[in-house]
mmCIF file as Biopython writes it, N, C-alpha, C and O atoms, coordinates in Angstrom:
data_model
#
loop_
_atom_site.group_PDB
_atom_site.id
_atom_site.type_symbol
_atom_site.label_atom_id
_atom_site.label_alt_id
_atom_site.label_comp_id
_atom_site.label_asym_id
_atom_site.label_entity_id
_atom_site.label_seq_id
_atom_site.pdbx_PDB_ins_code
_atom_site.Cartn_x
_atom_site.Cartn_y
_atom_site.Cartn_z
_atom_site.occupancy
_atom_site.B_iso_or_equiv
_atom_site.auth_seq_id
_atom_site.auth_asym_id
_atom_site.pdbx_PDB_model_num
ATOM 1   N N  . UNK A ? 1  ? -2.258 -11.561 13.057  1.0 0.0 1  A 1 
ATOM 2   C CA . UNK A ? 1  ? -3.236 -10.523 12.850  1.0 0.0 1  A 1 
ATOM 3   C C  . UNK A ? 1  ? -3.600 -10.493 11.380  1.0 0.0 1  A 1 
ATOM 4   O O  . UNK A ? 1  ? -2.755 -10.732 10.517  1.0 0.0 1  A 1 
ATOM 5   N N  . UNK A ? 2  ? -4.848 -10.200 11.099  1.0 0.0 2  A 1 
ATOM 6   C CA . UNK A ? 2  ? -5.321 -10.155 9.719   1.0 0.0 2  A 1 
ATOM 7   C C  . UNK A ? 2  ? -5.491 -8.705  9.277   1.0 0.0 2  A 1 
ATOM 8   O O  . UNK A ? 2  ? -6.067 -7.882  9.988   1.0 0.0 2  A 1 
ATOM 9   N N  . UNK A ? 3  ? -4.976 -8.416  8.084   1.0 0.0 3  A 1 
ATOM 10  C CA . UNK A ? 3  ? -5.163 -7.123  7.436   1.0 0.0 3  A 1 
ATOM 11  C C  . UNK A ? 3  ? -5.551 -7.396  5.988   1.0 0.0 3  A 1 
ATOM 12  O O  . UNK A ? 3  ? -5.531 -8.542  5.538   1.0 0.0 3  A 1 
ATOM 13  N N  . UNK A ? 4  ? -5.898 -6.358  5.274   1.0 0.0 4  A 1 
ATOM 14  C CA . UNK A ? 4  ? -6.190 -6.492  3.851   1.0 0.0 4  A 1 
ATOM 15  C C  . UNK A ? 4  ? -5.311 -5.516  3.070   1.0 0.0 4  A 1 
ATOM 16  O O  . UNK A ? 4  ? -5.124 -4.367  3.470   1.0 0.0 4  A 1 
ATOM 17  N N  . UNK A ? 5  ? -4.776 -6.000  1.949   1.0 0.0 5  A 1 
ATOM 18  C CA . UNK A ? 5  ? -4.061 -5.150  1.011   1.0 0.0 5  A 1 
ATOM 19  C C  . UNK A ? 5  ? -4.857 -5.151  -0.279  1.0 0.0 5  A 1 
ATOM 20  O O  . UNK A ? 5  ? -4.990 -6.184  -0.935  1.0 0.0 5  A 1 
ATOM 21  N N  . UNK A ? 6  ? -5.382 -4.000  -0.641  1.0 0.0 6  A 1 
ATOM 22  C CA . UNK A ? 6  ? -6.236 -3.881  -1.829  1.0 0.0 6  A 1 
ATOM 23  C C  . UNK A ? 6  ? -7.304 -4.975  -1.837  1.0 0.0 6  A 1 
ATOM 24  O O  . UNK A ? 6  ? -7.533 -5.634  -2.851  1.0 0.0 6  A 1 
ATOM 25  N N  . UNK A ? 7  ? -7.943 -5.150  -0.698  1.0 0.0 7  A 1 
ATOM 26  C CA . UNK A ? 7  ? -9.047 -6.095  -0.492  1.0 0.0 7  A 1 
ATOM 27  C C  . UNK A ? 7  ? -8.651 -7.567  -0.549  1.0 0.0 7  A 1 
ATOM 28  O O  . UNK A ? 7  ? -9.513 -8.429  -0.719  1.0 0.0 7  A 1 
ATOM 29  N N  . UNK A ? 8  ? -7.364 -7.868  -0.409  1.0 0.0 8  A 1 
ATOM 30  C CA . UNK A ? 8  ? -6.892 -9.253  -0.348  1.0 0.0 8  A 1 
ATOM 31  C C  . UNK A ? 8  ? -6.356 -9.496  1.068   1.0 0.0 8  A 1 
ATOM 32  O O  . UNK A ? 8  ? -5.488 -8.763  1.543   1.0 0.0 8  A 1 
ATOM 33  N N  . UNK A ? 9  ? -6.873 -10.517 1.728   1.0 0.0 9  A 1 
ATOM 34  C CA . UNK A ? 9  ? -6.487 -10.811 3.109   1.0 0.0 9  A 1 
ATOM 35  C C  . UNK A ? 9  ? -5.018 -11.218 3.209   1.0 0.0 9  A 1 
ATOM 36  O O  . UNK A ? 9  ? -4.468 -11.876 2.326   1.0 0.0 9  A 1 
ATOM 37  N N  . UNK A ? 10 ? -4.403 -10.802 4.320   1.0 0.0 10 A 1 
ATOM 38  C CA . UNK A ? 10 ? -3.008 -11.132 4.593   1.0 0.0 10 A 1 
ATOM 39  C C  . UNK A ? 10 ? -2.866 -11.347 6.094   1.0 0.0 10 A 1 
ATOM 40  O O  . UNK A ? 10 ? -3.372 -10.556 6.891   1.0 0.0 10 A 1 
ATOM 41  N N  . UNK A ? 11 ? -2.184 -12.409 6.475   1.0 0.0 11 A 1 
ATOM 42  C CA . UNK A ? 11 ? -1.921 -12.715 7.882   1.0 0.0 11 A 1 
ATOM 43  C C  . UNK A ? 11 ? -0.502 -12.253 8.205   1.0 0.0 11 A 1 
ATOM 44  O O  . UNK A ? 11 ? 0.454  -12.627 7.525   1.0 0.0 11 A 1 
ATOM 45  N N  . UNK A ? 12 ? -0.377 -11.437 9.248   1.0 0.0 12 A 1 
ATOM 46  C CA . UNK A ? 12 ? 0.919  -10.914 9.687   1.0 0.0 12 A 1 
ATOM 47  C C  . UNK A ? 12 ? 1.060  -11.116 11.189  1.0 0.0 12 A 1 
ATOM 48  O O  . UNK A ? 12 ? 0.058  -11.231 11.894  1.0 0.0 12 A 1 
ATOM 49  N N  . UNK A ? 13 ? 2.301  -11.160 11.689  1.0 0.0 13 A 1 
ATOM 50  C CA . UNK A ? 13 ? 2.489  -11.268 13.137  1.0 0.0 13 A 1 
ATOM 51  C C  . UNK A ? 13 ? 2.146  -9.951  13.835  1.0 0.0 13 A 1 
ATOM 52  O O  . UNK A ? 13 ? 2.205  -8.883  13.227  1.0 0.0 13 A 1 
ATOM 53  N N  . UNK A ? 14 ? 1.793  -10.039 15.098  1.0 0.0 14 A 1 
ATOM 54  C CA . UNK A ? 14 ? 1.548  -8.828  15.891  1.0 0.0 14 A 1 
ATOM 55  C C  . UNK A ? 14 ? 2.793  -7.957  15.858  1.0 0.0 14 A 1 
ATOM 56  O O  . UNK A ? 14 ? 3.912  -8.469  15.870  1.0 0.0 14 A 1 
ATOM 57  N N  . UNK A ? 15 ? 2.604  -6.648  15.817  1.0 0.0 15 A 1 
ATOM 58  C CA . UNK A ? 15 ? 3.728  -5.730  15.785  1.0 0.0 15 A 1 
ATOM 59  C C  . UNK A ? 15 ? 4.268  -5.469  14.393  1.0 0.0 15 A 1 
ATOM 60  O O  . UNK A ? 15 ? 5.285  -4.793  14.242  1.0 0.0 15 A 1 
ATOM 61  N N  . UNK A ? 16 ? 3.603  -5.994  13.371  1.0 0.0 16 A 1 
ATOM 62  C CA . UNK A ? 16 ? 4.055  -5.791  11.993  1.0 0.0 16 A 1 
ATOM 63  C C  . UNK A ? 16 ? 3.822  -4.349  11.561  1.0 0.0 16 A 1 
ATOM 64  O O  . UNK A ? 16 ? 2.889  -3.688  12.016  1.0 0.0 16 A 1 
ATOM 65  N N  . UNK A ? 17 ? 4.689  -3.879  10.676  1.0 0.0 17 A 1 
ATOM 66  C CA . UNK A ? 17 ? 4.577  -2.527  10.136  1.0 0.0 17 A 1 
ATOM 67  C C  . UNK A ? 17 ? 4.041  -2.579  8.713   1.0 0.0 17 A 1 
ATOM 68  O O  . UNK A ? 17 ? 3.909  -3.645  8.113   1.0 0.0 17 A 1 
ATOM 69  N N  . UNK A ? 18 ? 3.741  -1.414  8.201   1.0 0.0 18 A 1 
ATOM 70  C CA . UNK A ? 18 ? 3.308  -1.330  6.807   1.0 0.0 18 A 1 
ATOM 71  C C  . UNK A ? 18 ? 4.394  -1.876  5.885   1.0 0.0 18 A 1 
ATOM 72  O O  . UNK A ? 18 ? 4.086  -2.562  4.911   1.0 0.0 18 A 1 
ATOM 73  N N  . UNK A ? 19 ? 5.649  -1.584  6.174   1.0 0.0 19 A 1 
ATOM 74  C CA . UNK A ? 19 ? 6.741  -2.098  5.349   1.0 0.0 19 A 1 
ATOM 75  C C  . UNK A ? 19 ? 6.803  -3.622  5.405   1.0 0.0 19 A 1 
ATOM 76  O O  . UNK A ? 19 ? 7.102  -4.266  4.399   1.0 0.0 19 A 1 
ATOM 77  N N  . UNK A ? 20 ? 6.525  -4.201  6.564   1.0 0.0 20 A 1 
ATOM 78  C CA . UNK A ? 20 ? 6.479  -5.663  6.680   1.0 0.0 20 A 1 
ATOM 79  C C  . UNK A ? 20 ? 5.406  -6.245  5.756   1.0 0.0 20 A 1 
ATOM 80  O O  . UNK A ? 20 ? 5.613  -7.285  5.129   1.0 0.0 20 A 1 
ATOM 81  N N  . UNK A ? 21 ? 4.262  -5.567  5.678   1.0 0.0 21 A 1 
ATOM 82  C CA . UNK A ? 21 ? 3.185  -6.035  4.800   1.0 0.0 21 A 1 
ATOM 83  C C  . UNK A ? 21 ? 3.616  -5.962  3.336   1.0 0.0 21 A 1 
ATOM 84  O O  . UNK A ? 21 ? 3.356  -6.886  2.565   1.0 0.0 21 A 1 
ATOM 85  N N  . UNK A ? 22 ? 4.266  -4.878  2.955   1.0 0.0 22 A 1 
ATOM 86  C CA . UNK A ? 22 ? 4.753  -4.748  1.584   1.0 0.0 22 A 1 
ATOM 87  C C  . UNK A ? 22 ? 5.766  -5.842  1.267   1.0 0.0 22 A 1 
ATOM 88  O O  . UNK A ? 22 ? 5.719  -6.454  0.200   1.0 0.0 22 A 1 
ATOM 89  N N  . UNK A ? 23 ? 6.684  -6.083  2.204   1.0 0.0 23 A 1 
ATOM 90  C CA . UNK A ? 23 ? 7.698  -7.118  2.019   1.0 0.0 23 A 1 
ATOM 91  C C  . UNK A ? 23 ? 7.067  -8.505  1.891   1.0 0.0 23 A 1 
ATOM 92  O O  . UNK A ? 23 ? 7.511  -9.317  1.079   1.0 0.0 23 A 1 
ATOM 93  N N  . UNK A ? 24 ? 6.036  -8.778  2.688   1.0 0.0 24 A 1 
ATOM 94  C CA . UNK A ? 24 ? 5.381  -10.082 2.667   1.0 0.0 24 A 1 
ATOM 95  C C  . UNK A ? 24 ? 4.740  -10.375 1.313   1.0 0.0 24 A 1 
ATOM 96  O O  . UNK A ? 24 ? 4.631  -11.532 0.906   1.0 0.0 24 A 1 
ATOM 97  N N  . UNK A ? 25 ? 4.323  -9.328  0.627   1.0 0.0 25 A 1 
ATOM 98  C CA . UNK A ? 25 ? 3.693  -9.491  -0.685  1.0 0.0 25 A 1 
ATOM 99  C C  . UNK A ? 25 ? 4.650  -9.178  -1.834  1.0 0.0 25 A 1 
ATOM 100 O O  . UNK A ? 25 ? 4.237  -9.116  -2.992  1.0 0.0 25 A 1 
ATOM 101 N N  . UNK A ? 26 ? 5.941  -8.979  -1.507  1.0 0.0 26 A 1 
ATOM 102 C CA . UNK A ? 26 ? 6.960  -8.660  -2.521  1.0 0.0 26 A 1 
ATOM 103 C C  . UNK A ? 26 ? 6.585  -7.447  -3.359  1.0 0.0 26 A 1 
ATOM 104 O O  . UNK A ? 26 ? 6.767  -7.438  -4.577  1.0 0.0 26 A 1 
ATOM 105 N N  . UNK A ? 27 ? 6.062  -6.431  -2.696  1.0 0.0 27 A 1 
ATOM 106 C CA . UNK A ? 27 ? 5.680  -5.195  -3.383  1.0 0.0 27 A 1 
ATOM 107 C C  . UNK A ? 27 ? 6.829  -4.201  -3.255  1.0 0.0 27 A 1 
ATOM 108 O O  . UNK A ? 27 ? 7.183  -3.809  -2.143  1.0 0.0 27 A 1 
ATOM 109 N N  . UNK A ? 28 ? 7.419  -3.787  -4.384  1.0 0.0 28 A 1 
ATOM 110 C CA . UNK A ? 28 ? 8.519  -2.830  -4.308  1.0 0.0 28 A 1 
ATOM 111 C C  . UNK A ? 28 ? 8.036  -1.493  -3.759  1.0 0.0 28 A 1 
ATOM 112 O O  . UNK A ? 28 ? 6.948  -1.028  -4.098  1.0 0.0 28 A 1 
ATOM 113 N N  . UNK A ? 29 ? 8.850  -0.885  -2.914  1.0 0.0 29 A 1 
ATOM 114 C CA . UNK A ? 29 ? 8.471  0.355   -2.242  1.0 0.0 29 A 1 
ATOM 115 C C  . UNK A ? 29 ? 8.523  1.565   -3.164  1.0 0.0 29 A 1 
ATOM 116 O O  . UNK A ? 29 ? 7.891  2.585   -2.886  1.0 0.0 29 A 1 
ATOM 117 N N  . UNK A ? 30 ? 9.257  1.464   -4.238  1.0 0.0 30 A 1 
ATOM 118 C CA . UNK A ? 30 ? 9.418  2.601   -5.132  1.0 0.0 30 A 1 
ATOM 119 C C  . UNK A ? 30 ? 8.255  2.692   -6.114  1.0 0.0 30 A 1 
ATOM 120 O O  . UNK A ? 30 ? 7.824  1.685   -6.676  1.0 0.0 30 A 1 
ATOM 121 N N  . UNK A ? 31 ? 7.755  3.899   -6.314  1.0 0.0 31 A 1 
ATOM 122 C CA . UNK A ? 31 ? 6.712  4.122   -7.306  1.0 0.0 31 A 1 
ATOM 123 C C  . UNK A ? 31 ? 5.308  3.793   -6.846  1.0 0.0 31 A 1 
ATOM 124 O O  . UNK A ? 31 ? 4.412  3.612   -7.671  1.0 0.0 31 A 1 
ATOM 125 N N  . UNK A ? 32 ? 5.101  3.713   -5.532  1.0 0.0 32 A 1 
ATOM 126 C CA . UNK A ? 32 ? 3.754  3.440   -5.018  1.0 0.0 32 A 1 
ATOM 127 C C  . UNK A ? 32 ? 3.365  4.493   -3.986  1.0 0.0 32 A 1 
ATOM 128 O O  . UNK A ? 32 ? 4.213  5.166   -3.400  1.0 0.0 32 A 1 
ATOM 129 N N  . UNK A ? 33 ? 2.073  4.611   -3.786  1.0 0.0 33 A 1 
ATOM 130 C CA . UNK A ? 33 ? 1.514  5.404   -2.692  1.0 0.0 33 A 1 
ATOM 131 C C  . UNK A ? 33 ? 0.771  4.439   -1.787  1.0 0.0 33 A 1 
ATOM 132 O O  . UNK A ? 33 ? 0.164  3.478   -2.260  1.0 0.0 33 A 1 
ATOM 133 N N  . UNK A ? 34 ? 0.818  4.696   -0.481  1.0 0.0 34 A 1 
ATOM 134 C CA . UNK A ? 34 ? 0.165  3.797   0.471   1.0 0.0 34 A 1 
ATOM 135 C C  . UNK A ? 34 ? -0.767 4.570   1.390   1.0 0.0 34 A 1 
ATOM 136 O O  . UNK A ? 34 ? -0.531 5.732   1.721   1.0 0.0 34 A 1 
ATOM 137 N N  . UNK A ? 35 ? -1.830 3.890   1.790   1.0 0.0 35 A 1 
ATOM 138 C CA . UNK A ? 35 ? -2.775 4.450   2.756   1.0 0.0 35 A 1 
ATOM 139 C C  . UNK A ? 35 ? -3.283 3.320   3.642   1.0 0.0 35 A 1 
ATOM 140 O O  . UNK A ? 35 ? -3.416 2.177   3.206   1.0 0.0 35 A 1 
ATOM 141 N N  . UNK A ? 36 ? -3.561 3.661   4.879   1.0 0.0 36 A 1 
ATOM 142 C CA . UNK A ? 36 ? -4.166 2.716   5.821   1.0 0.0 36 A 1 
ATOM 143 C C  . UNK A ? 36 ? -5.465 3.328   6.309   1.0 0.0 36 A 1 
ATOM 144 O O  . UNK A ? 36 ? -5.482 4.431   6.855   1.0 0.0 36 A 1 
ATOM 145 N N  . UNK A ? 37 ? -6.538 2.610   6.108   1.0 0.0 37 A 1 
ATOM 146 C CA . UNK A ? 37 ? -7.868 3.057   6.525   1.0 0.0 37 A 1 
ATOM 147 C C  . UNK A ? 37 ? -8.169 4.468   6.030   1.0 0.0 37 A 1 
ATOM 148 O O  . UNK A ? 37 ? -8.751 5.281   6.747   1.0 0.0 37 A 1 
ATOM 149 N N  . UNK A ? 38 ? -7.762 4.745   4.785   1.0 0.0 38 A 1 
ATOM 150 C CA . UNK A ? 38 ? -8.072 6.023   4.170   1.0 0.0 38 A 1 
ATOM 151 C C  . UNK A ? 38 ? -7.106 7.153   4.460   1.0 0.0 38 A 1 
ATOM 152 O O  . UNK A ? 38 ? -7.297 8.264   3.966   1.0 0.0 38 A 1 
ATOM 153 N N  . UNK A ? 39 ? -6.054 6.895   5.262   1.0 0.0 39 A 1 
ATOM 154 C CA . UNK A ? 39 ? -5.081 7.940   5.582   1.0 0.0 39 A 1 
ATOM 155 C C  . UNK A ? 39 ? -3.753 7.619   4.920   1.0 0.0 39 A 1 
ATOM 156 O O  . UNK A ? 39 ? -3.207 6.531   5.097   1.0 0.0 39 A 1 
ATOM 157 N N  . UNK A ? 40 ? -3.242 8.569   4.163   1.0 0.0 40 A 1 
ATOM 158 C CA . UNK A ? 40 ? -1.984 8.377   3.441   1.0 0.0 40 A 1 
ATOM 159 C C  . UNK A ? 40 ? -0.835 8.181   4.423   1.0 0.0 40 A 1 
ATOM 160 O O  . UNK A ? 40 ? -0.738 8.874   5.435   1.0 0.0 40 A 1 
ATOM 161 N N  . UNK A ? 41 ? 0.029  7.228   4.105   1.0 0.0 41 A 1 
ATOM 162 C CA . UNK A ? 41 ? 1.237  6.981   4.891   1.0 0.0 41 A 1 
ATOM 163 C C  . UNK A ? 41 ? 2.433  7.274   3.986   1.0 0.0 41 A 1 
ATOM 164 O O  . UNK A ? 41 ? 2.671  6.544   3.024   1.0 0.0 41 A 1 
ATOM 165 N N  . UNK A ? 42 ? 3.192  8.341   4.284   1.0 0.0 42 A 1 
ATOM 166 C CA . UNK A ? 42 ? 4.357  8.667   3.462   1.0 0.0 42 A 1 
ATOM 167 C C  . UNK A ? 42 ? 5.391  7.549   3.483   1.0 0.0 42 A 1 
ATOM 168 O O  . UNK A ? 42 ? 5.497  6.807   4.460   1.0 0.0 42 A 1 
ATOM 169 N N  . UNK A ? 43 ? 6.148  7.434   2.404   1.0 0.0 43 A 1 
ATOM 170 C CA . UNK A ? 43 ? 7.146  6.374   2.262   1.0 0.0 43 A 1 
ATOM 171 C C  . UNK A ? 43 ? 8.115  6.337   3.440   1.0 0.0 43 A 1 
ATOM 172 O O  . UNK A ? 43 ? 8.495  5.256   3.888   1.0 0.0 43 A 1 
ATOM 173 N N  . UNK A ? 44 ? 8.514  7.483   3.940   1.0 0.0 44 A 1 
ATOM 174 C CA . UNK A ? 44 ? 9.484  7.533   5.042   1.0 0.0 44 A 1 
ATOM 175 C C  . UNK A ? 44 ? 8.949  6.954   6.346   1.0 0.0 44 A 1 
ATOM 176 O O  . UNK A ? 44 ? 9.729  6.610   7.234   1.0 0.0 44 A 1 
ATOM 177 N N  . UNK A ? 45 ? 7.627  6.842   6.471   1.0 0.0 45 A 1 
ATOM 178 C CA . UNK A ? 45 ? 7.023  6.348   7.714   1.0 0.0 45 A 1 
ATOM 179 C C  . UNK A ? 45 ? 6.565  4.894   7.635   1.0 0.0 45 A 1 
ATOM 180 O O  . UNK A ? 45 ? 6.089  4.348   8.630   1.0 0.0 45 A 1 
ATOM 181 N N  . UNK A ? 46 ? 6.697  4.270   6.493   1.0 0.0 46 A 1 
ATOM 182 C CA . UNK A ? 46 ? 6.192  2.893   6.333   1.0 0.0 46 A 1 
ATOM 183 C C  . UNK A ? 46 ? 6.832  1.902   7.298   1.0 0.0 46 A 1 
ATOM 184 O O  . UNK A ? 46 ? 6.157  0.988   7.772   1.0 0.0 46 A 1 
ATOM 185 N N  . UNK A ? 47 ? 8.102  2.061   7.594   1.0 0.0 47 A 1 
ATOM 186 C CA . UNK A ? 47 ? 8.786  1.151   8.508   1.0 0.0 47 A 1 
ATOM 187 C C  . UNK A ? 47 ? 8.448  1.375   9.963   1.0 0.0 47 A 1 
ATOM 188 O O  . UNK A ? 47 ? 8.760  0.539   10.812  1.0 0.0 47 A 1 
ATOM 189 N N  . UNK A ? 48 ? 7.808  2.503   10.262  1.0 0.0 48 A 1 
ATOM 190 C CA . UNK A ? 48 ? 7.451  2.831   11.644  1.0 0.0 48 A 1 
ATOM 191 C C  . UNK A ? 48 ? 5.951  2.706   11.912  1.0 0.0 48 A 1 
ATOM 192 O O  . UNK A ? 48 ? 5.528  2.663   13.067  1.0 0.0 48 A 1 
ATOM 193 N N  . UNK A ? 49 ? 5.152  2.647   10.852  1.0 0.0 49 A 1 
ATOM 194 C CA . UNK A ? 49 ? 3.700  2.621   11.004  1.0 0.0 49 A 1 
ATOM 195 C C  . UNK A ? 49 ? 3.234  1.214   11.354  1.0 0.0 49 A 1 
ATOM 196 O O  . UNK A ? 49 ? 3.217  0.323   10.504  1.0 0.0 49 A 1 
ATOM 197 N N  . UNK A ? 50 ? 2.856  1.027   12.618  1.0 0.0 50 A 1 
ATOM 198 C CA . UNK A ? 50 ? 2.378  -0.279  13.076  1.0 0.0 50 A 1 
ATOM 199 C C  . UNK A ? 50 ? 0.968  -0.539  12.564  1.0 0.0 50 A 1 
ATOM 200 O O  . UNK A ? 50 ? 0.134  0.363   12.486  1.0 0.0 50 A 1 
ATOM 201 N N  . UNK A ? 51 ? 0.733  -1.788  12.221  1.0 0.0 51 A 1 
ATOM 202 C CA . UNK A ? 51 ? -0.584 -2.190  11.739  1.0 0.0 51 A 1 
ATOM 203 C C  . UNK A ? 51 ? -1.411 -2.743  12.896  1.0 0.0 51 A 1 
ATOM 204 O O  . UNK A ? 51 ? -0.878 -3.207  13.904  1.0 0.0 51 A 1 
ATOM 205 N N  . UNK A ? 52 ? -2.721 -2.677  12.719  1.0 0.0 52 A 1 
ATOM 206 C CA . UNK A ? 52 ? -3.667 -3.218  13.694  1.0 0.0 52 A 1 
ATOM 207 C C  . UNK A ? 52 ? -4.581 -4.221  13.000  1.0 0.0 52 A 1 
ATOM 208 O O  . UNK A ? 52 ? -4.747 -4.190  11.781  1.0 0.0 52 A 1 
ATOM 209 N N  . UNK A ? 53 ? -5.162 -5.098  13.784  1.0 0.0 53 A 1 
ATOM 210 C CA . UNK A ? 53 ? -6.122 -6.081  13.279  1.0 0.0 53 A 1 
ATOM 211 C C  . UNK A ? 53 ? -7.166 -5.377  12.418  1.0 0.0 53 A 1 
ATOM 212 O O  . UNK A ? 53 ? -7.696 -4.333  12.797  1.0 0.0 53 A 1 
ATOM 213 N N  . UNK A ? 54 ? -7.454 -5.960  11.260  1.0 0.0 54 A 1 
ATOM 214 C CA . UNK A ? 54 ? -8.475 -5.488  10.318  1.0 0.0 54 A 1 
ATOM 215 C C  . UNK A ? 54 ? -8.143 -4.177  9.617   1.0 0.0 54 A 1 
ATOM 216 O O  . UNK A ? 54 ? -9.029 -3.564  9.021   1.0 0.0 54 A 1 
ATOM 217 N N  . UNK A ? 55 ? -6.885 -3.729  9.672   1.0 0.0 55 A 1 
ATOM 218 C CA . UNK A ? 55 ? -6.516 -2.539  8.899   1.0 0.0 55 A 1 
ATOM 219 C C  . UNK A ? 55 ? -6.715 -2.824  7.422   1.0 0.0 55 A 1 
ATOM 220 O O  . UNK A ? 55 ? -6.503 -3.942  6.953   1.0 0.0 55 A 1 
ATOM 221 N N  . UNK A ? 56 ? -7.125 -1.793  6.701   1.0 0.0 56 A 1 
ATOM 222 C CA . UNK A ? 56 ? -7.318 -1.893  5.259   1.0 0.0 56 A 1 
ATOM 223 C C  . UNK A ? 56 ? -6.247 -1.042  4.580   1.0 0.0 56 A 1 
ATOM 224 O O  . UNK A ? 56 ? -6.281 0.187   4.647   1.0 0.0 56 A 1 
ATOM 225 N N  . UNK A ? 57 ? -5.302 -1.708  3.930   1.0 0.0 57 A 1 
ATOM 226 C CA . UNK A ? 57 ? -4.192 -1.042  3.270   1.0 0.0 57 A 1 
ATOM 227 C C  . UNK A ? 57 ? -4.521 -0.907  1.789   1.0 0.0 57 A 1 
ATOM 228 O O  . UNK A ? 57 ? -4.936 -1.866  1.139   1.0 0.0 57 A 1 
ATOM 229 N N  . UNK A ? 58 ? -4.328 0.301   1.270   1.0 0.0 58 A 1 
ATOM 230 C CA . UNK A ? 58 ? -4.522 0.540   -0.155  1.0 0.0 58 A 1 
ATOM 231 C C  . UNK A ? 58 ? -3.181 0.932   -0.750  1.0 0.0 58 A 1 
ATOM 232 O O  . UNK A ? 58 ? -2.483 1.804   -0.232  1.0 0.0 58 A 1 
ATOM 233 N N  . UNK A ? 59 ? -2.834 0.272   -1.847  1.0 0.0 59 A 1 
ATOM 234 C CA . UNK A ? 59 ? -1.591 0.560   -2.556  1.0 0.0 59 A 1 
ATOM 235 C C  . UNK A ? 59 ? -1.953 0.985   -3.964  1.0 0.0 59 A 1 
ATOM 236 O O  . UNK A ? 59 ? -2.684 0.295   -4.675  1.0 0.0 59 A 1 
ATOM 237 N N  . UNK A ? 60 ? -1.425 2.137   -4.351  1.0 0.0 60 A 1 
ATOM 238 C CA . UNK A ? 60 ? -1.644 2.669   -5.683  1.0 0.0 60 A 1 
ATOM 239 C C  . UNK A ? 60 ? -0.304 2.774   -6.380  1.0 0.0 60 A 1 
ATOM 240 O O  . UNK A ? 60 ? 0.615  3.414   -5.869  1.0 0.0 60 A 1 
ATOM 241 N N  . UNK A ? 61 ? -0.186 2.161   -7.525  1.0 0.0 61 A 1 
ATOM 242 C CA . UNK A ? 61 ? 1.056  2.207   -8.287  1.0 0.0 61 A 1 
ATOM 243 C C  . UNK A ? 61 ? 1.003  3.400   -9.245  1.0 0.0 61 A 1 
ATOM 244 O O  . UNK A ? 61 ? 0.038  3.585   -9.986  1.0 0.0 61 A 1 
ATOM 245 N N  . UNK A ? 62 ? 2.061  4.195   -9.206  1.0 0.0 62 A 1 
ATOM 246 C CA . UNK A ? 62 ? 2.161  5.328   -10.107 1.0 0.0 62 A 1 
ATOM 247 C C  . UNK A ? 62 ? 2.435  4.843   -11.527 1.0 0.0 62 A 1 
ATOM 248 O O  . UNK A ? 62 ? 3.209  3.908   -11.732 1.0 0.0 62 A 1 
ATOM 249 N N  . UNK A ? 63 ? 1.805  5.475   -12.491 1.0 0.0 63 A 1 
ATOM 250 C CA . UNK A ? 63 ? 2.076  5.164   -13.884 1.0 0.0 63 A 1 
ATOM 251 C C  . UNK A ? 63 ? 1.872  6.422   -14.699 1.0 0.0 63 A 1 
ATOM 252 O O  . UNK A ? 63 ? 1.248  7.385   -14.253 1.0 0.0 63 A 1 
ATOM 253 N N  . UNK A ? 64 ? 2.402  6.390   -15.874 1.0 0.0 64 A 1 
ATOM 254 C CA . UNK A ? 64 ? 2.239  7.522   -16.769 1.0 0.0 64 A 1 
ATOM 255 C C  . UNK A ? 64 ? 2.151  7.024   -18.203 1.0 0.0 64 A 1 
ATOM 256 O O  . UNK A ? 64 ? 2.478  5.875   -18.502 1.0 0.0 64 A 1 
ATOM 257 N N  . UNK A ? 65 ? 1.722  7.870   -19.045 1.0 0.0 65 A 1 
ATOM 258 C CA . UNK A ? 65 ? 1.576  7.508   -20.448 1.0 0.0 65 A 1 
ATOM 259 C C  . UNK A ? 65 ? 0.663  8.498   -21.129 1.0 0.0 65 A 1 
ATOM 260 O O  . UNK A ? 65 ? 0.247  9.497   -20.543 1.0 0.0 65 A 1 
ATOM 261 N N  . UNK A ? 66 ? 0.370  8.211   -22.339 1.0 0.0 66 A 1 
ATOM 262 C CA . UNK A ? 66 ? -0.474 9.194   -23.003 1.0 0.0 66 A 1 
ATOM 263 C C  . UNK A ? 66 ? -1.211 8.663   -24.167 1.0 0.0 66 A 1 
ATOM 264 O O  . UNK A ? 66 ? -1.959 9.397   -24.812 1.0 0.0 66 A 1 
#
């Protein structure tokens, strides 16, 4: 199945979760926010949230500074 992470295509097996997508791209789970098709997915649900063909995943990395 094909999905996009921050507009970059990724091929995953059927039944993959959001956490599987993060793992496939070596994206650390800490310090990020995730959304699928515009809906926020809390960190605790990433391992349970199944992906569908053509889902658009957005990952935002938290940062601070001044």
